[in-house]
TITIRO-226462 format. One record per residue (C-alpha): residue in one letter; x, y, z; chain. Coordinates in Angstrom, 2 decimals, decimal comma. Each point is the difference from the previous one (the first is absolute). Layout:
BEGIN
[pt 'A' [X Y Z] 'A']
...
This chain:
BEGIN
[pt 'M' [24,00 -10,24 -26,15] 'A']
[pt 'K' [0,43 2,22 3,04] 'A']
[pt 'V' [-3,19 0,67 1,95] 'A']
[pt 'Q' [-0,67 3,70 0,30] 'A']
[pt 'E' [-0,08 1,14 3,61] 'A']
[pt 'L' [-2,91 1,92 1,47] 'A']
[pt 'S' [0,23 3,77 -0,21] 'A']
[pt 'G' [0,03 2,19 3,09] 'A']
[pt 'A' [-3,54 1,14 -0,79] 'A']
[pt 'Q' [-1,23 -3,60 -0,26] 'A']
[pt 'I' [1,62 -0,97 3,30] 'A']
[pt 'K' [-1,51 3,07 1,67] 'A']
[pt 'S' [-3,46 -0,86 -1,36] 'A']
[pt 'L' [0,25 -3,63 1,16] 'A']
[pt 'N' [1,15 1,04 3,47] 'A']
[pt 'A' [-2,86 2,51 0,27] 'A']
[pt 'S' [-2,48 -2,74 -0,95] 'A']
[pt 'L' [1,54 -2,30 2,61] 'A']
[pt 'V' [-0,33 2,63 2,73] 'A']
[pt 'D' [-3,60 0,74 -1,05] 'A']
[pt 'M' [-0,86 -3,72 0,15] 'A']
[pt 'I' [1,47 -0,36 3,49] 'A']
[pt 'A' [-1,88 3,08 1,24] 'A']
[pt 'K' [-3,37 -0,71 -1,65] 'A']
[pt 'D' [-0,06 -3,70 0,87] 'A']
[pt 'F' [1,45 0,44 3,52] 'A']
[pt 'M' [2,84 -2,37 -0,77] 'A']
[pt 'H' [3,04 -0,50 2,21] 'A']
[pt 'L' [3,31 1,33 -1,30] 'A']
[pt 'S' [1,43 -3,53 0,25] 'A']
[pt 'V' [-1,98 -0,91 -3,13] 'A']
[pt 'V' [3,10 0,92 -2,03] 'A']
[pt 'D' [1,88 -2,81 1,78] 'A']
[pt 'N' [-2,61 -2,67 -0,71] 'A']
[pt 'D' [1,18 -2,66 -2,45] 'A']
[pt 'G' [-3,38 -0,34 -1,70] 'A']
[pt 'F' [-0,33 3,74 -0,57] 'A']
[pt 'Q' [3,57 0,26 -1,30] 'A']
[pt 'K' [-0,65 -2,84 -2,46] 'A']
[pt 'F' [-3,24 1,63 -1,16] 'A']
[pt 'I' [1,79 3,32 -0,65] 'A']
[pt 'K' [2,77 -1,77 -1,91] 'A']
[pt 'E' [-2,60 -1,64 -2,23] 'A']
[pt 'L' [-1,60 3,37 -0,70] 'A']
[pt 'E' [3,21 1,94 -0,51] 'A']
[pt 'P' [3,29 -1,95 0,24] 'A']
[pt 'R' [2,04 3,20 -0,19] 'A']
[pt 'N' [-1,58 1,50 3,09] 'A']
[pt 'K' [1,84 -0,26 3,33] 'A']
[pt 'L' [-2,26 0,42 3,01] 'A']
[pt 'P' [1,10 2,61 2,55] 'A']
[pt 'S' [0,89 -1,17 3,49] 'A']
[pt 'R' [-2,09 0,70 3,09] 'A']
[pt 'R' [2,58 2,56 1,09] 'A']
[pt 'T' [-0,26 1,82 -3,33] 'A']
[pt 'L' [-3,77 -0,04 0,28] 'A']
[pt 'T' [0,05 1,37 3,54] 'A']
[pt 'C' [2,77 2,57 -0,30] 'A']
[pt 'R' [-0,49 1,31 -3,53] 'A']
[pt 'L' [-2,90 -1,21 -2,14] 'A']
[pt 'L' [-2,83 0,37 2,53] 'A']
[pt 'P' [1,07 3,50 1,16] 'A']
[pt 'E' [0,46 1,14 -3,62] 'A']
[pt 'R' [-3,42 -1,33 -1,00] 'A']
[pt 'Y' [-1,61 1,57 3,05] 'A']
[pt 'E' [1,40 3,43 -0,86] 'A']
[pt 'I' [-1,30 -0,25 -3,56] 'A']
[pt 'L' [-3,50 -0,98 1,12] 'A']
[pt 'R' [-0,01 2,54 2,82] 'A']
[pt 'E' [0,86 2,77 -2,45] 'A']
[pt 'R' [-2,92 -1,04 -2,23] 'A']
[pt 'A' [-2,36 -0,15 2,96] 'A']
[pt 'Q' [1,23 3,35 1,31] 'A']
[pt 'E' [-0,62 1,63 -3,37] 'A']
[pt 'L' [-3,50 -1,45 -0,12] 'A']
[pt 'I' [-0,96 0,95 3,55] 'A']
[pt 'S' [1,32 3,53 -0,51] 'A']
[pt 'K' [-2,83 0,52 -2,50] 'A']
[pt 'A' [-2,69 -0,79 2,61] 'A']
[pt 'A' [-1,81 2,87 1,66] 'A']
[pt 'Y' [-1,15 -2,08 2,99] 'A']
[pt 'V' [1,18 -3,22 1,62] 'A']
[pt 'A' [-1,64 -2,45 2,41] 'A']
[pt 'L' [2,10 -2,43 2,01] 'A']
[pt 'T' [-0,72 -3,45 1,34] 'A']
[pt 'A' [2,28 -1,10 2,84] 'A']
[pt 'D' [0,37 -3,18 1,99] 'A']
[pt 'L' [2,21 -1,32 2,79] 'A']
[pt 'W' [1,00 -3,64 -0,22] 'A']
[pt 'T' [2,40 -2,45 1,62] 'A']
[pt 'S' [2,47 -2,20 -1,87] 'A']
[pt 'V' [0,68 -3,66 0,76] 'A']
[pt 'A' [3,03 1,27 1,95] 'A']
[pt 'L' [-2,42 2,01 2,17] 'A']
[pt 'E' [1,27 3,33 -1,34] 'A']
[pt 'G' [-2,43 2,86 -0,50] 'A']
[pt 'Y' [-0,43 1,69 -3,38] 'A']
[pt 'L' [-2,14 2,82 -1,34] 'A']
[pt 'S' [-1,07 0,02 -3,65] 'A']
[pt 'A' [-1,49 3,01 -1,77] 'A']
[pt 'T' [-1,69 0,08 -3,41] 'A']
[pt 'A' [-1,02 3,13 -1,92] 'A']
[pt 'H' [-3,18 0,12 -2,07] 'A']
[pt 'F' [-0,53 2,83 -2,47] 'A']
[pt 'I' [-1,58 0,96 -3,30] 'A']
[pt 'V' [1,90 1,26 -3,04] 'A']
[pt 'Q' [-1,87 0,84 -3,19] 'A']
[pt 'G' [-3,09 -1,82 1,21] 'A']
[pt 'K' [1,82 -3,23 0,83] 'A']
[pt 'L' [0,45 -1,41 3,51] 'A']
[pt 'F' [3,50 -1,05 1,03] 'A']
[pt 'S' [1,29 -1,72 3,14] 'A']
[pt 'V' [3,69 0,10 0,90] 'A']
[pt 'I' [1,64 -1,65 3,00] 'A']
[pt 'L' [2,14 2,80 1,39] 'A']
[pt 'A' [1,96 -1,92 2,62] 'A']
[pt 'T' [0,16 -2,71 2,61] 'A']
[pt 'R' [1,94 1,20 3,02] 'A']
[pt 'K' [1,17 -1,93 3,03] 'A']
[pt 'V' [-1,39 1,44 3,24] 'A']
[pt 'D' [2,47 -0,75 2,79] 'A']
[pt 'N' [-1,57 2,19 2,66] 'A']
[pt 'R' [-3,33 -0,55 1,78] 'A']
[pt 'H' [-2,93 0,28 -2,39] 'A']
[pt 'T' [-1,40 3,17 1,50] 'A']
[pt 'G' [-2,04 2,52 -1,93] 'A']
[pt 'E' [2,91 2,41 0,15] 'A']
[pt 'E' [2,46 -2,52 -1,43] 'A']
[pt 'I' [-2,36 -1,07 -2,79] 'A']
[pt 'C' [-0,64 3,67 -0,83] 'A']
[pt 'R' [3,75 0,57 -0,25] 'A']
[pt 'V' [0,52 -2,93 -2,40] 'A']
[pt 'L' [-3,00 0,91 -2,17] 'A']
[pt 'S' [1,13 3,62 -0,15] 'A']
[pt 'E' [3,51 -1,05 -1,04] 'A']
[pt 'I' [-1,37 -2,23 -2,78] 'A']
[pt 'S' [-2,37 2,67 -1,33] 'A']
[pt 'S' [2,76 2,63 0,11] 'A']
[pt 'D' [2,43 -2,30 -1,82] 'A']
[pt 'W' [-2,53 -0,26 -2,83] 'A']
[pt 'A' [-0,95 3,70 0,11] 'A']
[pt 'V' [-3,68 -0,74 0,61] 'A']
[pt 'R' [-0,32 1,35 3,55] 'A']
[pt 'D' [-2,00 3,05 -1,10] 'A']
[pt 'K' [-2,15 -2,02 -2,42] 'A']
[pt 'I' [-1,40 -2,50 2,52] 'A']
[pt 'V' [-3,74 0,41 0,54] 'A']
[pt 'A' [-0,67 -3,19 1,98] 'A']
[pt 'V' [1,69 -3,05 1,49] 'A']
[pt 'V' [-1,81 -3,34 0,24] 'A']
[pt 'T' [1,05 -2,47 2,72] 'A']
[pt 'D' [-1,49 -2,72 2,16] 'A']
[pt 'N' [-1,89 0,90 3,17] 'A']
[pt 'A' [3,04 -0,08 2,29] 'A']
[pt 'A' [0,15 2,97 2,36] 'A']
[pt 'N' [3,71 0,66 -0,63] 'A']
[pt 'M' [-0,60 0,27 -3,77] 'A']
[pt 'E' [-2,84 2,45 0,53] 'A']
[pt 'V' [2,15 2,11 2,33] 'A']
[pt 'A' [2,86 -0,03 -2,52] 'A']
[pt 'V' [-2,17 1,29 -2,84] 'A']
[pt 'R' [-1,58 2,68 2,15] 'A']
[pt 'R' [3,49 1,18 0,96] 'A']
[pt 'M' [0,71 0,40 -3,70] 'A']
[pt 'G' [-2,95 2,37 -0,21] 'A']
[pt 'V' [-1,88 -1,88 -2,72] 'A']
[pt 'L' [-3,28 -1,92 -0,16] 'A']
[pt 'H' [0,07 -3,51 1,45] 'A']
[pt 'L' [-2,28 -2,66 -1,48] 'A']
[pt 'C' [-0,50 -3,55 1,25] 'A']
[pt 'C' [0,40 -2,80 -2,52] 'A']
[pt 'I' [-3,47 -1,29 -0,94] 'A']
[pt 'A' [1,23 -3,56 -0,59] 'A']
[pt 'H' [1,67 -0,10 3,42] 'A']
[pt 'T' [-3,08 1,43 1,71] 'A']
[pt 'L' [-2,26 -2,49 -1,78] 'A']
[pt 'N' [2,25 -2,86 1,05] 'A']
[pt 'L' [-0,15 1,13 3,64] 'A']
[pt 'L' [-3,78 0,25 -0,25] 'A']
[pt 'V' [-0,31 -3,54 -1,37] 'A']
[pt 'Q' [2,41 -1,42 2,62] 'A']
[pt 'D' [-1,87 1,68 2,84] 'A']
[pt 'S' [-3,33 -1,15 -1,38] 'A']
[pt 'L' [1,11 -3,61 -0,33] 'A']
[pt 'S' [1,21 -0,06 3,60] 'A']
[pt 'S' [-3,18 1,58 1,35] 'A']
[pt 'P' [-2,10 -2,14 2,41] 'A']
[pt 'L' [-3,06 1,13 -1,91] 'A']
[pt 'L' [1,13 -2,15 -2,93] 'A']
[pt 'S' [0,58 -3,20 1,96] 'A']
[pt 'E' [-3,02 -1,60 -1,62] 'A']
[pt 'S' [1,61 0,44 -3,43] 'A']
[pt 'E' [2,94 -2,30 0,82] 'A']
[pt 'D' [-1,33 -2,70 -2,33] 'A']
[pt 'L' [-0,11 2,49 -2,87] 'A']
[pt 'R' [3,53 1,21 0,73] 'A']
[pt 'R' [1,26 -3,59 0,16] 'A']
[pt 'A' [-1,55 -0,73 -3,37] 'A']
[pt 'C' [1,57 3,12 -1,49] 'A']
[pt 'R' [3,43 -0,97 1,33] 'A']
[pt 'L' [-0,32 -3,45 -1,55] 'A']
[pt 'I' [-0,94 1,51 -3,38] 'A']
[pt 'V' [2,90 2,45 0,07] 'A']
[pt 'G' [2,39 -2,70 1,17] 'A']
[pt 'H' [-1,10 -2,34 -2,80] 'A']
[pt 'F' [0,64 2,50 -2,79] 'A']
[pt 'K' [3,26 1,25 1,46] 'A']
């Protein structure tokens, strides 16, 4: 008896699930080349042929991104106001990136959508950060909806947001962390070294 092949719709659904798994679990694209993973998939569905890394990179990931972006764009278009959180970070290759996330309310429910992560090749000046943030917000048609941007306490981030002409707010968690770090290094707390040592041992034990 001839085994019925998977339909186009079934293959499309399986590929979408594969892309979602890679994205949600932060998995490397090479997972499709791993012998153990290939064997596992064959046990689940012998008729399914895993896509190659090239197919994932050149077709499946871009297609999935466009679908999800369209959904996010439709959702964010319903928001009256948007707040952004933005952060500069450095990759293991020592390359600078800027990530921006939009936070908004639609029908009483709070949503958070990562708008973009852009490579910042130029010096991380307030002007350059402002340019990148403005490009991202314009790409998503939220520039006129932004009421505030939350960042760390870095001077260049504050300058960038002020150049955009919107309210700048410092991240409470970042500020609290700076406060704790400064407090722990204060000479006034030198007598509490025994307490700090005990706390480190407790944390170390449970980690």
